[in-house]
N, C-alpha and C positions, 0 to 999 in steps of 0.2 A: 732055277731059283723061283721061289713062290712069290707072287706079288701080294700086296696087302690091300687089295681093292675093297674088301668087305668092310673092315673097321674104318678105313679112311672115308669111304663113301657114306657110311652111317654118321661119322663125325661131321662131314660136310653138310649132310642133310639136316642134322641137328643145328649146326651153326646158321645155316640158311634160314631155317624155320624160326630160330630165336632172334636173329638180328636183321633179317630181311623180311621174312613173312609175306604178308599181303600188302606191305607198304609200297605203293606204286613209285614214289620218288626214289626209294632205296633200290627197287628193282631196276629202274631206269639207270640209276647211277652205277650199279653193278654191271649192267650190260655195256655201258659206255667204257668202264674200266677194262672189261674183258676185250673189247675191240681195240682200245689203245695198246694193251699189252700184246695182243696178237700182231698188230702192225709192227710194233717195236721188235718183237721176236723174229718175225719174218725178215725184216730188213737186216737185222744182225746175222741171222743164219745164212741168208743169201750172200751177204758181204763176206762172211767167213768162208763159205763154200767157194767163192770166187777168189779167195786168198788175197783179199784187199784190206788195207788198213782203212780207218775212217778218213784219214787225210787223202789217201789215193782215191777212194770213192768220191770224196768231196771234189777233188780236182776234175774227175770225169764228169761229175754232175754240174760243175760250174758253181760250186758253193763252198762253204768252209767246213772244216772238220767239226766245229762246234755245232753246226746244223745237223750233221750226221749223228753226232753224239746225242743231241736232243731227240732226233727221230728214233733212236734206239732205246730211249728212256720210256718205260711203260707208263710213266706219269704224264708224259707229254700229250697235250690236247690240241695243238695247233697244226695238225696235218692239213696240207693242201693237196688237192688232186694233181695240180701241176708239178709240185715237187715229187710226189710219189711216182708220177709218170716218168720224170727225169731219172729217178733212182732205178726204176724198173728197166728203163732203156739201157742204162749203164751196165746193168746186170744181165742183159740179154733176156729180159722178161717182158711180159705184157701185163699191165695193171687191169684187173677186172673188179668191177663193183657190181654187187647184185642186191636186189631187194628180195627178201625171203619172208614167207608168212610167219606170223607169230601166233601164239595160242591166245593172246589177249590183244585188245585194242590199245595201241599206244597213242597218247595225246601228243600232237606236235608241240615242240617248245616254241614259244613266241620269241621272235628276234633271232632265230637260228637260220 
């Protein structure tokens, strides 16, 4: 089966150029959303691979199913390292956080 990387990539480049462009605030917002979506996807995928329901994972982590549901929501922004560590431990994983170089200088958000 042939993938459609060409047109999709061109379309994404166009959308990025038109709606994000050089706007630093929009670039920062997009990066934050990508991180949130990645965390949510990883938790969901690891939970499914472990054949656990949200309620079962919640019991193991000492929390509620609604907390697990929020963590699996790509729009959730309240991740805490302690909760992510608890989730990782329940799934027999280790949480890693890394700082990686970026091609531009990010300005720290005040109050964060």
